[in-house]
N, C-alpha and C positions, 0 to 999 in steps of 0.2 A: 752587653756588648755583642756585636756580630749577630744581632737579631733586628728585626724591624719593629720590635715592640717598643711601646712607650717606656721610658726610664722611670720607674716608680718611686725613686728615693728622693728624699728631701733632707735638708740640713738647716740648722739654725746656728747663727753665730752669736756668741755672748759678748763679743767685743767688735769694734769696727774692723772690717776686713776689706781687702780688695779682691774682686772676683775676676778671673780671666775665663772667658767662655769661647769655645769654638765647637763647631758641630761634631757630633760623635762620628760621623762618616770620615772626617779628617783624621781624627784620632785613630780610628780603626785602620785607615789606610797606612798611617805611619807605623802602626804595630805590624801590619802585614809585611812591611818592607824591612823591619828591624826585629829579628828573632830575639836578640838579647833584651831589647826593651819589652817585648811581649812576655818573656820569662819573668822579668822584674815585676811587671804589672800583675801577672798571675800570682806570684809569690806574695806580693803586697796585699792583693785581694784575699788570698787564703789566710794571711795573718789577721786581717780585719775581721773576716768571718769567724775565725777561731776566737778572737778576743770578744766579739759580740756574743757568741755562744756562751762563753764563760760568764759574761756579765748577766746574761739572761738567766743562767742557772743560779747565780748568786742572788739575783733579785727576785726570783720566784719563791716566795715564802709567805705564809699567811701573816707573819709578824711584821707590822708596819715599822716597828723599831729596828728590826734586823735589816729591812729594806733600806731604811734611811741611813743607818750606819754603813751598810755596804755601798750605797750610792756615794757617801762621803769618802769612803776609802777609794772608790773608783775615781772620783774627782781629784783626790790627792795624788793617786798614782799617775794620772794623766797630766795634771797641771802643777802639782806641788813642787816647791823649791826648798831644798834642805837649807836650814838656817844654822848659824854657828852654835846655837845652844842645843841642837839636836831636834828641834821642832821642824815642822814643814809648813810652809805658807803658800797659799794660792794667791798669786799676785794680781788677780783679777777679781772684780766684784762678782759675787755669786749670791743671788737672792734666794730667800727661803722658797719662793714660788718655783724657781728652777729646780731646787732640790726636791720639792714635792712632786713635780712632774716626772723627774727621773725615777723616783722611788714609788710612784703610783699611789701617793697619799694626798691628803688635803694639805693646804698651806698651814692650817692650824695644827695638824698633827706633826708636820715637819718642824714647825716652830717650837712646839712643846718638847720634842726630842732634842733639838739643838739647845734649848734652854737647859734641859736636864744634863746634857753633855758638858755644857759650860759650868753648871753648878758642881759637877763631878770633877772639874778641873782637867778634863780630857782634851778640850778644845777651847779656843777663843773665837768669838765671832763679834766683830765690831765693824761698823761702816761697810757691811756686806762683804767682809773679808774673813776667810777662815784661816786659822792657825791650828795645826794639829800637834799636840804635845806627844812626846815619845810614848807616854802611857796609853794613848789612844790605840796604839797598835799592839801593846803587850798583852792585854787581857781579852782574849778571843771570846770570853763569856759575855762581853758587853754587846756583841752583835746579837 
């Protein structure tokens, strides 16, 4: 913001979304006229940067298994919905390929780790939907 540089960020949606677009110059003009909105935007951007730094720190490890488990925990924290039995369900389809991209591994490796976690009864994965059992979060040695 407030530069003439090209905006270098992209995003991918995993579900259908509606996008509202308006020129950055319009947004910047509105922020210049409204200090409260500017403060809110700066706080939100700071929060996003801090969260991104935390995710990067947690995902930078030589262990593919740790990266996959951490990526799953991140998906759960961002998208999970608590269920009555104490489990947490992501109500959106999440493919193994998307997990692999987020964790910096191959689809095959991500699939093997997911299969292992299912066999250990820590998660369920059916029809591209993850359910995290409470035990998934209890044993930090599994990351």
